[in-house]
KEGUVEX-729285 format. One record per residue (C-alpha): residue number from 1; residue in one letter; x, y, z. Coordinates in steps of 0.1 Angstrom, whole numbers, plus 2048, in hexadecimal, padded with zeros to 3 digits. Example, Ala and Ser with C-alpha at 12.3 -4.5 7.8 and 13.67 -1.06 7.14 Angstrom:
2
<1 'a' <87B 7D3 84E>>
<2 's' <889 7F5 847>>
//
This chain:
71
<1 'm' <F5B 647 627>>
<2 'p' <F39 64B 638>>
<3 'i' <F2B 633 652>>
<4 'f' <F06 62B 650>>
<5 'e' <EEF 617 667>>
<6 'y' <ED9 5FD 657>>
<7 'k' <EBE 5E6 666>>
<8 'c' <EBB 5C3 657>>
<9 'a' <E97 5B9 64E>>
<10 'k' <EA0 594 653>>
<11 'c' <EB2 593 675>>
<12 'g' <EA9 5B6 683>>
<13 'k' <ECE 5BE 68B>>
<14 'i' <ED9 5E2 688>>
<15 's' <EFC 5E5 67A>>
<16 's' <F14 602 673>>
<17 'i' <F22 5FD 650>>
<18 'l' <F3E 610 640>>
<19 'l' <F37 618 61B>>
<20 'k' <F57 61C 607>>
<21 'n' <F47 626 5E6>>
<22 's' <F23 62F 5F1>>
<23 'd' <F15 612 5DE>>
<24 'e' <EF8 606 5F4>>
<25 's' <EF0 5E9 5DC>>
<26 's' <F0E 5D6 5EA>>
<27 'v' <F04 5DA 60E>>
<28 'k' <EFA 5BB 621>>
<29 'c' <EF4 5B1 645>>
<30 'p' <F14 5A7 656>>
<31 'd' <F01 58E 66C>>
<32 'c' <EEA 57B 654>>
<33 'g' <EF5 587 632>>
<34 's' <ED3 594 628>>
<35 'k' <ED2 5B2 60F>>
<36 'k' <EB0 5BE 61C>>
<37 'l' <EBD 5DB 631>>
<38 't' <EAD 5FC 63A>>
<39 'k' <EC2 61B 640>>
<40 'q' <EBD 629 663>>
<41 'm' <EBE 64D 66F>>
<42 's' <EDB 650 686>>
<43 'a' <EE6 66B 69E>>
<44 'f' <F06 67E 699>>
<45 'a' <F20 687 6B3>>
<46 'g' <F25 6AC 6B9>>
<47 'f' <F42 6BC 6CA>>
<48 'v' <F40 6DC 6DE>>
<49 'k' <F60 6EE 6E7>>
<50 'e' <F5F 6FF 709>>
<51 's' <F70 721 70D>>
<52 'k' <F8C 724 726>>
<53 'p' <F85 736 747>>
<54 'a' <F8C 75B 749>>
<55 's' <FA6 755 765>>
<56 'k' <FC3 73D 75F>>
<57 'c' <FBD 729 77E>>
<58 'g' <FB6 708 76C>>
<59 'g' <FA1 6FB 788>>
<60 'c' <F82 6F8 773>>
<61 'a' <F91 6E1 759>>
<62 'q' <FA1 6C9 773>>
<63 's' <F85 6C6 78C>>
<64 'g' <F66 6D1 77A>>
<65 'm' <F5F 6EB 795>>
<66 'c' <F6D 70E 795>>
<67 'p' <F7D 718 7B6>>
<68 'n' <F78 73C 7AE>>
<69 'a' <F53 73A 7A7>>
<70 'q' <F3C 751 7BC>>
<71 'f' <F1A 742 7C3>>
//
């Protein structure tokens, strides 16, 4: 079930709304009840998986700084 962001033309509130059956005609503002909503462009959350250090020291993952780094 996708979540979309809508801006209400009446009260100006931006709300995240879960659409169960992707029927946008039933969507209304949760604050004022108006059906005059505009779908907003929203950012998505990305996830980047970091690779493990070559050595098995584990210092980087715990402290954020590698004790074996040479500067």
